[in-house]
Backbone bond lengths (Angstrom), bond angles and torsions (degrees), N, CA, C in turn:
res aa  C-N    CA-C-N  psi(-1)  N-CA   C-N-CA  omega(-1)  CA-C   N-CA-C  phi
1 M - - - 1.470 - - 1.527 109.45 -
2 P 1.303 117.93 126.32 1.465 119.00 179.97 1.516 111.01 -68.92
3 F 1.322 116.60 140.33 1.461 119.86 -179.42 1.515 111.72 -135.08
4 T 1.330 117.26 10.37 1.454 118.37 175.21 1.506 109.93 -73.75
5 E 1.312 116.14 156.93 1.454 120.89 -178.00 1.523 109.95 -64.01
6 K 1.320 117.45 140.62 1.447 121.72 -174.78 1.516 112.20 -64.10
7 Q 1.310 117.53 -40.96 1.454 120.59 -178.02 1.518 109.23 -129.68
8 Y 1.318 115.61 116.32 1.445 120.76 174.68 1.505 108.61 -159.31
9 K 1.325 115.25 160.49 1.446 119.94 179.95 1.522 109.11 -80.57
10 Q 1.319 116.08 133.08 1.452 120.11 -174.66 1.519 112.09 -63.04
11 R 1.324 116.73 -43.57 1.452 120.44 178.86 1.515 108.88 -115.56
12 I 1.334 116.49 124.66 1.457 121.87 -173.87 1.513 108.89 -116.22
13 S 1.308 116.33 129.13 1.456 121.46 176.90 1.513 109.75 -106.47
14 L 1.326 116.36 160.12 1.460 120.35 -176.43 1.513 112.51 -66.85
15 G 1.326 118.64 -17.26 1.447 120.14 -176.46 1.509 115.28 -87.78
16 Q 1.343 118.02 -4.34 1.448 119.71 -176.89 1.520 110.81 -75.81
17 S 1.337 115.40 143.62 1.459 120.57 -176.01 1.520 112.48 -69.18
18 D 1.347 117.87 -26.30 1.453 120.74 -178.75 1.525 112.57 -95.70
19 N 1.317 117.74 18.33 1.455 122.11 -179.08 1.528 109.09 -86.05
20 T 1.328 116.28 101.97 1.465 119.84 -178.21 1.520 111.82 -70.54
21 L 1.320 117.98 -25.14 1.459 120.14 176.42 1.525 110.38 -62.57
22 T 1.325 116.51 -42.04 1.462 120.29 177.26 1.520 110.97 -60.13
23 R 1.320 116.83 -44.61 1.471 120.53 179.45 1.525 111.09 -62.14
24 L 1.320 115.90 -39.65 1.457 120.12 -178.59 1.525 110.72 -65.14
25 I 1.317 116.92 -43.95 1.465 120.57 178.31 1.529 110.41 -65.35
26 I 1.325 116.92 -39.85 1.465 120.35 179.73 1.525 110.61 -62.72
27 I 1.325 117.75 -41.80 1.472 120.74 178.76 1.524 110.39 -59.15
28 N 1.332 116.83 -46.43 1.466 120.40 178.95 1.523 111.68 -61.77
29 L 1.323 116.83 -41.60 1.463 120.28 -179.08 1.524 111.76 -70.01
30 V 1.330 117.41 -35.84 1.468 120.34 178.28 1.527 110.16 -63.73
31 V 1.333 117.14 -42.94 1.469 120.29 177.85 1.529 110.07 -63.13
32 F 1.333 116.53 -43.83 1.464 120.34 179.93 1.529 111.38 -61.57
33 I 1.335 116.73 -46.98 1.465 120.40 -178.47 1.524 110.97 -65.72
34 T 1.331 116.93 -38.71 1.470 120.16 178.47 1.522 111.43 -61.47
35 L 1.320 116.59 -45.67 1.465 119.84 178.41 1.529 111.29 -65.34
36 A 1.341 116.14 -37.31 1.467 119.26 178.48 1.525 111.18 -63.90
37 L 1.329 117.23 -40.58 1.463 120.43 178.64 1.528 111.71 -66.45
38 I 1.328 115.74 -37.07 1.465 119.05 177.54 1.528 110.32 -63.78
39 K 1.344 116.11 -40.49 1.463 119.22 178.93 1.520 111.03 -66.52
40 V 1.331 116.91 -38.36 1.462 119.93 176.11 1.521 110.39 -60.95
41 F 1.319 117.05 -38.75 1.466 120.91 178.21 1.528 110.73 -61.04
42 Y 1.352 116.69 -39.60 1.457 119.63 177.93 1.526 111.36 -64.06
43 Y 1.336 116.41 -32.20 1.458 119.09 178.41 1.530 111.47 -67.25
44 F 1.316 117.44 -27.69 1.457 119.95 175.69 1.528 111.38 -70.72
45 L 1.331 115.62 -28.06 1.460 119.62 -178.02 1.516 112.64 -89.88
46 F 1.340 116.18 -36.47 1.466 120.67 -176.06 1.526 108.48 -130.86
47 R 1.289 116.41 132.41 1.457 121.03 -175.87 1.526 112.59 -87.32
48 E 1.321 117.94 -29.22 1.460 120.76 -174.78 1.523 110.62 -78.08
49 E 1.316 115.60 134.09 1.470 121.97 -177.64 1.525 111.62 -61.46
50 A 1.317 117.71 -40.79 1.459 121.00 -177.68 1.530 111.00 -64.78
51 I 1.324 116.94 -40.92 1.467 120.03 179.68 1.526 110.37 -67.57
52 V 1.329 116.48 -42.32 1.465 120.14 179.39 1.527 110.53 -61.50
53 A 1.324 117.21 -47.38 1.460 121.07 -178.69 1.524 111.50 -61.61
54 S 1.338 115.78 -41.80 1.462 119.88 -178.60 1.523 111.78 -67.26
55 R 1.306 116.90 -47.73 1.466 120.18 -177.67 1.534 111.15 -69.68
56 F 1.322 116.79 -36.66 1.464 119.74 177.54 1.528 110.95 -62.66
57 S 1.324 116.64 -42.90 1.473 120.15 -179.65 1.516 111.82 -69.23
58 N 1.331 117.10 -41.90 1.457 120.90 -174.40 1.525 114.30 -82.78
59 E 1.328 117.13 -21.76 1.457 119.64 -174.95 1.532 113.85 -111.63
60 A 1.327 118.25 -23.01 1.469 120.40 -177.03 1.525 112.16 -121.97
61 L 1.323 116.20 -55.89 1.465 119.77 -172.62 1.523 112.47 -64.79
62 K 1.317 117.52 -31.36 1.464 119.92 -175.17 1.526 113.20 -64.00
63 W 1.325 117.35 -19.03 1.462 120.42 -177.76 1.532 112.82 -80.56
64 V 1.322 117.92 -10.04 1.471 119.95 -178.05 1.523 113.29 -124.73
65 V 1.329 119.00 -12.95 1.461 121.04 178.82 1.531 109.52 -96.90
66 L 1.337 115.70 156.97 1.461 121.31 -177.30 1.520 109.74 -87.77
67 P 1.339 118.56 118.92 1.468 120.11 179.94 1.530 111.39 -80.62
68 A 1.315 114.99 149.18 1.464 119.64 177.76 1.523 111.72 -74.91
69 D 1.312 116.99 -31.70 1.459 121.40 -179.15 1.525 109.88 -73.57
70 M 1.326 117.00 127.73 1.460 121.57 -175.73 1.521 112.03 -68.17
71 N 1.331 117.83 -30.44 1.465 119.76 177.00 1.528 110.99 -66.17
72 N 1.322 116.45 -41.72 1.460 119.61 176.46 1.530 111.30 -66.79
73 F 1.325 115.27 -38.10 1.471 118.64 178.12 1.525 111.38 -64.37
74 A 1.332 117.24 -37.17 1.470 120.82 179.33 1.523 111.34 -63.63
75 S 1.329 116.83 -29.50 1.464 120.00 178.72 1.526 112.60 -85.62
76 R 1.336 116.84 -15.10 1.476 121.29 178.39 1.520 109.55 -136.20
77 P 1.326 119.07 63.89 1.481 120.84 -174.82 1.527 113.68 -67.74
78 W 1.336 117.93 -21.82 1.463 119.77 -179.59 1.528 112.41 -67.51
79 T 1.315 117.65 -15.06 1.459 120.22 -178.08 1.526 112.54 -66.48
80 I 1.337 117.57 -16.92 1.463 119.44 176.54 1.522 111.05 -66.14
81 L 1.341 116.38 -22.24 1.465 121.73 175.65 1.524 112.05 -96.13
82 T 1.323 117.36 -43.93 1.466 120.13 -175.04 1.525 112.42 -70.82
83 A 1.344 117.50 -24.93 1.464 119.75 -176.27 1.523 111.67 -61.44
84 M 1.332 117.89 -35.71 1.463 120.45 -176.40 1.526 112.30 -71.47
85 F 1.324 118.06 -17.62 1.469 121.89 178.10 1.525 112.46 -100.03
86 T 1.322 117.40 2.65 1.459 121.86 -172.45 1.523 111.25 -100.01
87 H 1.336 115.83 126.78 1.463 122.97 173.93 1.520 108.02 -135.20
88 V 1.325 115.35 146.29 1.461 119.67 -177.62 1.523 111.25 -117.29
89 G 1.310 117.92 -55.70 1.463 120.79 -178.06 1.516 112.21 -75.46
90 I 1.319 116.84 146.21 1.456 121.83 -178.49 1.522 111.32 -65.56
91 W 1.350 117.40 -39.91 1.462 119.60 -178.44 1.514 111.50 -72.11
92 M 1.317 116.58 -37.36 1.469 120.16 176.08 1.522 110.07 -62.47
93 T 1.321 115.89 -44.08 1.463 120.46 -179.71 1.521 111.04 -64.85
94 L 1.321 117.19 -47.01 1.457 121.02 -178.60 1.521 111.75 -61.73
95 A 1.330 116.62 -45.28 1.467 120.20 -179.34 1.528 111.23 -63.40
96 N 1.327 116.70 -46.69 1.463 119.39 -179.21 1.520 112.67 -64.25
97 M 1.326 117.22 -39.23 1.467 119.53 -179.59 1.532 111.18 -69.21
98 L 1.315 117.17 -35.22 1.465 119.46 177.05 1.527 111.53 -66.49
99 W 1.320 116.44 -43.79 1.464 119.24 177.48 1.518 111.34 -67.56
100 L 1.330 116.88 -37.85 1.459 120.23 177.29 1.522 110.93 -62.31
101 W 1.327 116.72 -43.60 1.460 119.95 178.20 1.524 110.91 -64.78
102 T 1.333 118.00 -40.06 1.468 121.20 -177.50 1.523 111.46 -62.64
103 F 1.336 116.25 -56.30 1.464 119.10 -177.73 1.530 111.37 -76.22
104 G 1.322 117.01 -33.69 1.460 119.49 179.45 1.509 112.44 -65.80
105 Y 1.329 117.44 -37.93 1.465 120.87 179.00 1.527 110.41 -63.00
106 I 1.339 116.25 -44.09 1.472 119.68 -179.92 1.522 110.03 -66.99
107 M 1.346 116.70 -43.60 1.468 120.51 179.27 1.518 110.92 -60.22
108 Q 1.312 116.71 -42.92 1.455 120.83 -178.79 1.531 111.21 -69.70
109 D 1.320 116.40 -34.30 1.455 120.66 177.77 1.521 111.50 -67.67
110 L 1.337 117.16 -32.20 1.459 121.07 -176.52 1.524 112.93 -87.95
111 T 1.318 117.81 -35.09 1.467 120.42 -171.21 1.515 114.41 -119.94
112 G 1.329 118.69 -5.32 1.454 119.90 -179.70 1.512 112.66 97.14
113 N 1.339 115.67 -170.64 1.467 121.98 -171.08 1.526 115.23 -89.34
114 R 1.315 118.41 -11.45 1.460 120.03 -165.55 1.523 114.65 -98.69
115 K 1.312 118.56 5.13 1.459 119.64 -177.18 1.522 113.76 -115.02
116 I 1.314 117.45 -17.85 1.459 118.90 -171.63 1.525 112.65 -70.62
117 I 1.334 118.00 -43.41 1.466 120.12 179.88 1.528 111.72 -69.46
118 P 1.346 120.34 -46.87 1.472 118.57 175.01 1.518 113.03 -56.61
119 L 1.332 117.51 -41.25 1.457 119.99 179.22 1.522 111.15 -66.00
120 F 1.328 117.36 -39.19 1.462 121.50 176.41 1.532 110.59 -59.43
121 I 1.320 116.25 -44.73 1.472 120.26 -178.91 1.528 111.06 -69.02
122 Y 1.328 117.67 -43.52 1.463 119.93 178.23 1.526 111.38 -60.71
123 G 1.335 116.89 -43.17 1.457 119.78 178.48 1.520 111.91 -63.89
124 G 1.346 117.25 -40.70 1.456 120.56 177.80 1.521 112.73 -64.95
125 L 1.327 116.69 -40.96 1.465 120.38 177.52 1.522 111.15 -64.27
126 A 1.332 116.30 -42.28 1.462 119.77 178.51 1.530 110.71 -61.95
127 G 1.330 117.08 -42.50 1.456 120.08 178.37 1.518 112.64 -64.74
128 A 1.331 117.28 -40.46 1.466 120.71 179.98 1.532 111.19 -66.34
129 I 1.317 116.10 -43.19 1.472 119.44 179.28 1.522 110.40 -64.88
130 A 1.335 116.84 -41.25 1.464 120.34 178.45 1.522 111.05 -62.45
131 F 1.334 117.24 -37.62 1.469 120.99 177.89 1.525 110.75 -63.21
132 L 1.328 116.78 -46.64 1.466 120.21 -179.69 1.526 111.15 -63.17
133 I 1.324 116.89 -40.20 1.476 119.97 178.72 1.525 110.62 -64.98
134 A 1.326 116.22 -42.31 1.467 120.25 -176.93 1.521 111.86 -65.08
135 V 1.323 116.80 -47.41 1.471 119.22 -174.44 1.519 112.28 -75.19
136 N 1.319 118.16 -20.01 1.464 119.54 -175.97 1.527 113.83 -107.31
137 L 1.344 117.46 -18.87 1.471 118.98 -175.17 1.521 114.03 -120.63
138 L 1.337 117.96 -26.76 1.467 119.77 -177.66 1.519 110.77 -84.93
139 P 1.332 117.56 124.24 1.474 119.81 179.93 1.528 112.72 -64.55
140 A 1.327 117.34 -27.31 1.467 120.18 -176.70 1.520 112.70 -74.51
141 A 1.314 117.36 -14.62 1.468 120.25 -177.92 1.522 109.85 -79.53
142 Q 1.316 116.68 113.35 1.459 122.39 178.47 1.531 108.08 -101.25
143 T 1.327 115.88 79.39 1.455 121.23 -173.33 1.517 110.25 -114.90
144 P 1.319 118.39 129.00 1.472 120.26 176.46 1.520 110.94 -66.51
145 A 1.321 116.00 159.06 1.466 120.56 -175.58 1.518 112.26 -65.65
146 N 1.340 117.60 -26.90 1.460 120.31 -178.14 1.530 112.93 -92.39
147 A 1.335 118.23 12.66 1.463 121.55 179.79 1.531 109.90 -68.00
148 V 1.324 115.30 150.25 1.466 121.02 -179.66 1.521 108.94 -135.59
149 Y 1.327 114.93 163.43 1.466 121.68 178.20 1.518 108.76 -129.03
150 F 1.331 115.83 135.48 1.464 120.08 176.62 1.525 107.99 -160.71
151 G 1.327 115.51 166.00 1.461 120.87 179.41 1.515 111.94 113.51
152 A 1.340 115.02 162.88 1.462 121.85 -175.52 1.519 112.83 -101.42
153 S 1.323 118.40 15.87 1.461 120.50 -175.10 1.529 112.32 -60.31
154 A 1.330 117.26 -45.64 1.462 120.08 -179.72 1.526 111.27 -64.12
155 S 1.328 116.39 -39.52 1.464 120.24 178.71 1.522 111.26 -64.66
156 I 1.330 116.60 -42.74 1.461 120.26 179.89 1.520 110.53 -66.59
157 T 1.316 117.13 -38.26 1.463 120.18 177.29 1.522 110.69 -62.41
158 A 1.332 117.27 -40.51 1.459 120.75 177.59 1.526 110.84 -61.79
159 I 1.329 117.20 -43.42 1.463 121.08 179.40 1.526 110.19 -66.11
160 A 1.332 117.20 -40.50 1.462 120.68 -179.27 1.524 111.39 -63.03
161 V 1.319 117.12 -46.68 1.467 120.72 -179.40 1.523 110.78 -67.05
162 A 1.332 117.12 -42.75 1.468 120.39 179.53 1.524 111.25 -62.77
163 T 1.324 116.71 -43.04 1.463 120.52 179.62 1.515 110.91 -62.89
164 T 1.318 116.80 -40.56 1.464 120.90 179.55 1.525 110.91 -66.31
165 M 1.322 117.74 -36.95 1.459 120.07 177.40 1.527 111.71 -67.01
166 V 1.324 117.22 -35.26 1.461 120.64 179.13 1.522 110.52 -64.61
167 S 1.330 116.66 -46.44 1.470 119.64 -177.49 1.522 109.27 -150.88
168 P 1.338 118.04 83.34 1.475 120.19 -178.81 1.519 113.03 -64.86
169 G 1.345 117.25 -23.68 1.458 120.28 -179.31 1.511 114.76 -91.66
170 Y 1.328 117.46 7.65 1.465 121.45 178.10 1.524 108.71 -56.59
171 R 1.338 116.50 128.93 1.462 120.60 -173.18 1.527 111.30 -89.94
172 I 1.333 114.92 130.14 1.452 122.48 176.37 1.525 108.72 -98.98
173 F 1.331 117.74 134.28 1.459 123.31 -177.66 1.525 111.66 50.80
174 P 1.324 118.04 60.79 1.472 120.34 -177.10 1.524 113.35 -63.40
175 M 1.335 118.18 -18.92 1.464 119.89 -179.65 1.528 111.86 -72.28
176 L 1.330 118.04 -15.32 1.462 122.14 179.29 1.519 109.64 -96.25
177 N 1.311 115.64 84.85 1.457 121.63 177.19 1.527 112.71 54.66
178 G 1.335 116.33 39.38 1.451 120.50 179.20 1.507 115.00 88.44
179 G 1.345 117.17 -8.33 1.456 120.33 177.86 1.513 112.82 77.20
180 F 1.350 115.64 -168.40 1.459 121.25 177.90 1.522 108.67 -137.19
181 P 1.343 117.76 153.15 1.469 121.02 -173.78 1.526 112.52 -68.26
182 L 1.323 114.61 157.47 1.463 121.57 -176.81 1.521 112.32 -62.84
183 W 1.317 118.30 -35.75 1.459 120.14 -174.99 1.533 111.75 -61.34
184 I 1.343 116.79 -27.31 1.465 119.29 177.51 1.529 109.95 -68.45
185 L 1.337 117.27 -42.73 1.458 120.90 177.78 1.526 110.99 -63.11
186 T 1.328 116.52 -41.05 1.464 120.45 178.76 1.523 111.31 -63.98
187 A 1.329 116.26 -43.23 1.459 119.85 177.82 1.530 110.67 -62.29
188 F 1.325 117.31 -40.30 1.465 120.89 177.83 1.521 110.75 -62.43
189 Y 1.338 116.90 -43.19 1.464 120.34 179.35 1.528 111.03 -62.86
190 L 1.328 117.24 -43.32 1.463 120.22 -179.35 1.527 111.35 -64.57
191 V 1.336 116.35 -39.72 1.467 119.58 178.29 1.527 110.67 -64.06
192 I 1.332 116.73 -44.14 1.463 120.32 178.59 1.528 110.69 -62.14
193 S 1.336 116.82 -42.35 1.463 120.53 -178.84 1.522 111.65 -63.37
194 I 1.329 116.19 -40.94 1.460 119.97 -179.07 1.528 110.97 -73.22
195 A 1.330 115.78 -37.83 1.467 119.69 -176.83 1.514 112.51 -67.20
196 T 1.309 118.01 -27.30 1.469 121.27 -178.58 1.523 112.87 -84.61
197 V 1.319 117.62 -2.56 1.463 121.66 179.48 1.527 109.03 -98.00
198 P 1.325 119.61 132.23 1.473 120.68 177.49 1.522 111.14 -57.69
199 Y 1.318 116.13 136.53 1.466 120.67 -174.89 1.519 113.16 -62.56
200 Y 1.329 117.07 -24.72 1.463 120.57 -178.51 1.528 112.41 -88.87
201 S 1.318 118.30 -4.61 1.462 121.72 -175.62 1.535 109.76 -94.37
202 V 1.319 115.70 85.70 1.465 120.48 -177.68 1.517 110.85 -63.55
203 E 1.326 116.82 -39.48 1.460 120.05 -176.73 1.525 112.34 -66.97
204 A 1.336 118.18 -20.23 1.456 120.73 178.38 1.526 111.95 -81.80
205 Y 1.326 117.49 -25.02 1.462 120.90 177.20 1.530 112.14 -76.49
206 M 1.311 115.88 -34.29 1.464 120.23 -171.50 1.530 113.64 -60.75
207 P 1.351 121.01 -43.03 1.468 119.33 178.34 1.521 112.96 -60.71
208 Q 1.346 117.35 -36.98 1.462 120.00 178.44 1.526 111.12 -64.84
209 V 1.318 115.57 -43.50 1.471 119.98 179.03 1.523 110.40 -64.17
210 A 1.327 116.20 -43.52 1.465 120.22 179.55 1.523 111.38 -64.50
211 G 1.332 117.58 -39.77 1.457 120.32 177.50 1.514 111.95 -63.24
212 A 1.336 116.92 -43.02 1.464 120.57 178.07 1.527 111.12 -62.73
213 F 1.323 116.21 -42.04 1.467 119.36 178.73 1.521 111.19 -64.64
214 M 1.333 117.42 -38.25 1.456 120.24 179.58 1.528 110.95 -65.89
215 G 1.327 117.74 -39.80 1.457 120.21 176.18 1.514 112.22 -61.54
216 F 1.333 116.52 -42.41 1.465 120.93 176.29 1.521 111.26 -63.66
217 L 1.336 116.72 -46.49 1.463 120.62 -177.73 1.525 111.69 -64.60
218 F 1.312 117.27 -37.31 1.465 122.24 -178.62 1.529 110.54 -59.75
219 I 1.327 117.41 -50.03 1.464 120.64 -179.83 1.514 111.42 -72.75
220 W 1.322 117.80 -36.33 1.465 121.31 179.38 1.529 110.89 -60.74
221 L 1.332 117.00 -41.32 1.461 120.86 178.55 1.531 111.70 -70.84
222 I 1.325 117.69 -37.79 1.465 120.20 178.54 1.516 110.45 -61.31
223 R 1.301 117.25 -40.78 1.465 120.89 179.30 1.520 112.11 -65.21
224 R 1.316 116.66 -17.37 1.462 121.04 176.82 1.515 112.59 -105.72
225 G 1.309 117.10 13.23 1.453 122.26 172.06 1.511 115.49 93.75
226 Y 1.348 118.45 9.99 1.462 120.95 -179.54 1.528 108.88 -115.89
227 D 1.320 115.73 102.91 1.458 121.44 -177.94 1.523 109.25 -100.85
228 W 1.330 116.50 106.01 1.461 121.08 -178.15 1.520 112.88 -72.21
229 S 1.312 117.57 -10.38 1.462 119.27 -177.76 1.525 113.15 -85.96
230 D 1.342 117.84 -15.66 1.467 120.37 -173.48 1.521 112.32 -61.31
231 W 1.337 117.24 -51.58 1.459 119.62 -174.86 1.533 111.05 -64.67
232 M 1.339 116.50 -36.56 1.452 119.69 -179.30 1.528 110.74 -70.88
233 S 1.338 117.21 -40.80 1.461 120.75 177.73 1.523 110.81 -64.36
234 N 1.332 116.71 -40.61 1.468 120.05 177.75 1.530 111.31 -64.76
235 F 1.323 116.43 -36.28 1.463 120.11 177.67 1.531 110.52 -66.24
236 F 1.332 117.19 -42.84 1.462 120.37 177.52 1.531 110.77 -62.15
237 D 1.342 116.51 -39.19 1.469 120.04 177.79 1.525 110.56 -62.80
238 W 1.327 116.25 -40.71 1.467 120.45 -179.90 1.524 110.75 -64.61
239 V 1.336 116.38 -41.99 1.466 119.83 178.89 1.525 110.25 -64.82
240 N 1.332 117.14 -42.64 1.462 120.52 179.25 1.524 111.60 -62.07
241 N 1.325 116.59 -37.67 1.463 120.35 -178.94 1.523 112.50 -70.24
242 L 1.332 116.67 -21.68 1.463 119.17 177.21 1.522 111.13 -62.89
243 F 1.317 116.69 -28.70 1.464 121.61 -177.95 1.525 111.71 -110.82
244 N 1.332 115.79 18.22 1.460 120.56 179.88 1.524 109.64 -94.90
245 P 1.329 119.45 109.52 1.476 120.33 -178.42 1.521 113.19 -68.43
246 D 1.333 118.09 -19.14 1.463 121.12 -178.83 1.522 112.84 -86.30
247 K 1.333 117.05 -5.60 1.452 119.11 -179.55 1.526 109.91 -71.30
248 P 1.369 119.52 130.41 1.462 121.39 178.81 1.523 111.27 -62.24
249 R 1.324 116.65 140.22 1.454 120.31 177.49 1.518 110.61 -72.52
250 R 1.319 114.52 165.92 1.457 119.07 -178.72 1.527 110.11 -61.18
251 G 1.311 115.62 126.53 1.456 121.22 -178.06 1.510 113.79 87.44
252 Q 1.331 117.53 -11.88 1.451 120.47 -179.83 1.518 110.03 -86.30
253 K 1.314 116.45 134.73 1.452 122.04 -179.57 1.529 108.79 -76.21
254 S 1.314 115.53 148.55 1.453 120.26 175.84 1.525 110.25 -71.59
255 I 1.315 115.68 160.89 1.464 120.73 179.69 1.517 110.57 -61.51
256 K 1.315 117.21 -38.59 1.459 120.38 -179.48 1.522 110.90 -63.84
257 E 1.327 116.28 -40.84 1.464 119.02 -179.36 1.515 111.37 -70.68
258 Q 1.352 116.66 -36.07 1.459 119.54 -178.83 1.528 112.04 -70.37
259 L 1.317 117.12 -41.06 1.459 120.37 -171.64 1.514 113.91 -96.04
260 F 1.317 118.41 -16.53 1.465 119.94 -176.58 1.527 111.74 -112.81
261 Y 1.317 115.95 -61.37 1.450 119.24 -174.09 1.531 112.71 -69.12
262 K 1.331 118.17 -28.89 1.459 121.33 -179.71 1.533 112.21 -100.11
263 S 1.310 117.10 10.90 1.462 120.04 -178.74 1.529 110.41 -72.18
264 S 1.358 116.49 144.70 1.467 120.97 -179.50 1.515 112.33 -80.37
265 S 1.320 117.28 -17.42 1.466 121.11 -179.43 1.512 110.60 -104.41
266 D 1.326 115.31 158.44 1.451 120.70 179.01 1.520 110.11 -69.54
267 P 1.343 116.73 146.82 1.465 119.04 179.49 1.518 113.17 -66.06
268 Y 1.340 117.04 -20.81 1.452 120.25 177.30 1.526 108.11 -154.09
269 K 1.296 116.69 163.53 1.456 122.40 -179.99 1.517 108.99 -122.57
270 R 1.336 115.62 125.74 1.455 120.28 -179.55 1.520 109.39 -85.79
271 T 1.309 116.64 125.68 1.469 122.19 179.66 1.522 108.61 -119.35
272 P 1.349 117.36 108.58 1.465 119.55 -178.19 1.529 111.24 -70.10
273 N 1.306 115.50 152.83 1.456 120.85 178.66 1.536 110.43 -73.51
274 V 1.339 116.00 142.57 1.466 121.64 177.89 1.523 107.84 -90.94
275 T 1.331 115.46 110.69 1.462 120.94 178.19 1.527 109.57 -122.59
276 Q 1.303 116.13 157.86 1.452 120.87 -179.63 1.517 111.55 -63.23
277 Q 1.333 116.22 -38.25 1.460 119.75 179.11 1.524 111.09 -64.06
278 R 1.321 115.87 -38.35 1.466 119.92 179.98 1.528 110.55 -67.89
279 I 1.319 117.20 -40.42 1.471 120.87 178.60 1.527 110.49 -65.18
280 D 1.331 117.68 -40.92 1.462 120.82 178.79 1.525 111.47 -61.87
281 D 1.334 116.43 -39.22 1.467 119.95 178.66 1.525 111.07 -64.73
282 I 1.335 116.07 -40.01 1.468 119.65 179.61 1.530 110.49 -66.70
283 L 1.327 117.66 -41.19 1.472 121.03 178.58 1.522 111.41 -65.00
284 D 1.308 117.44 -38.15 1.467 119.88 176.34 1.524 110.91 -63.87
285 K 1.343 115.45 -38.10 1.468 119.17 179.38 1.528 110.85 -66.00
286 I 1.358 117.03 -36.49 1.463 120.98 177.98 1.530 110.15 -65.77
287 N 1.329 116.59 -40.64 1.466 120.23 179.69 1.518 111.76 -64.59
288 Q 1.323 116.18 -34.51 1.465 119.68 -176.41 1.533 112.65 -85.86
289 K 1.349 117.59 -42.18 1.466 120.24 -171.13 1.518 113.57 -121.10
290 G 1.329 118.06 -6.75 1.455 120.01 -179.68 1.518 112.31 93.35
291 Y 1.327 114.24 164.90 1.470 120.61 -175.67 1.523 112.15 -67.06
292 N 1.330 116.72 -33.11 1.476 120.01 -177.10 1.523 112.67 -68.66
293 S 1.306 117.75 -13.29 1.467 120.03 179.28 1.530 112.72 -80.97
294 L 1.333 117.22 -8.77 1.459 119.84 -179.00 1.526 111.08 -74.45
295 T 1.317 115.40 147.30 1.475 120.52 174.50 1.519 109.39 -79.98
296 A 1.326 115.73 167.94 1.472 120.32 179.74 1.526 110.54 -61.41
297 E 1.317 115.92 -37.42 1.465 119.22 178.84 1.514 111.33 -65.89
298 E 1.344 117.28 -40.28 1.460 120.80 -179.79 1.531 111.25 -69.41
299 K 1.331 116.76 -37.68 1.465 119.42 176.59 1.525 110.94 -63.95
300 D 1.351 115.66 -41.77 1.457 119.43 179.21 1.526 110.57 -64.84
301 L 1.325 115.93 -39.10 1.451 120.14 179.63 1.531 111.50 -65.70
302 L 1.351 115.64 -39.59 1.469 119.69 178.88 1.534 110.59 -67.05
303 K 1.340 116.42 -37.69 1.453 119.61 177.88 1.515 111.88 -65.34
304 R 1.349 116.20 -41.96 1.465 119.77 178.20 1.518 111.54 -64.47
305 A 1.345 115.41 -34.85 1.458 119.56 -179.63 1.525 110.93 -67.32
306 S 1.368 116.28 -37.86 1.435 119.36 179.01 1.525 112.60 -68.56
307 E 1.336 114.61 -34.62 1.463 119.28 178.60 1.509 111.84 -71.07
308 D 1.360 115.29 -36.89 1.464 119.06 -179.89 1.515 113.43 -86.50
309 E 1.351 115.25 -3.02 1.472 122.05 179.72 1.529 111.45 57.09
310 V 1.351 113.95 49.25 1.447 120.08 178.87 1.528 109.38 -70.59
């Protein structure tokens, strides 16, 4: 069953206004830059690195990262959403944005603009929930009470797995001897993601696994007729229209309806071709029934013929 978007541009560049991948990367970078500026502000107030790090974490960062402690999470429930957009280190941010652009570009090229952000959010939610379950229910998780979770790794893993399921044979760098299939790049990304996690940190593995499962589930359900991105995309459209000055007000007719459907004149005028056979038929009709028997179209045609000297 086809599940690609019905209307989308085949090749999408980062400069297009309808490129949701660009918006997604910009949101992540805006959060990163905002947090970086806040930390710089702390450096103006406190010179010692330890004091800056402590106050930044306890006074600023805690409002956007997901806490491991359920009591803290209950007081800041929005962090289950903000954590997936939060990055602190420059290398972490750069690596995640590059991987997001790589898999997001392919996903957007294959399925259109309306699935990448919902999939990113679903993957992030799955990773956050898996983190909370791991640190609070798994005995093997040795996590301090002040531990936090943040980053887009689970979301990117969901996009990578979903993209690979859509087209595992998608060729990367086809100019290099035909390129190599997408599944190899995805496998490389998963190996790198797992290798950078400490082997004893069970709670760090769980978001990656949950993100991969969410990417698989997302495409598996679409192939069976259940598209989880529809309601979220429609909600985003509704929010965008709230600030759209060109949107018709309630009860107001659209420009197309006012100028086309309610127009007193025809949208086009049919002009028959003047041929000798057609003129002969009209003259025969005049001989048999008289000039008054002609239709308006036939009279117009006869007049045009006389002017053109047919």
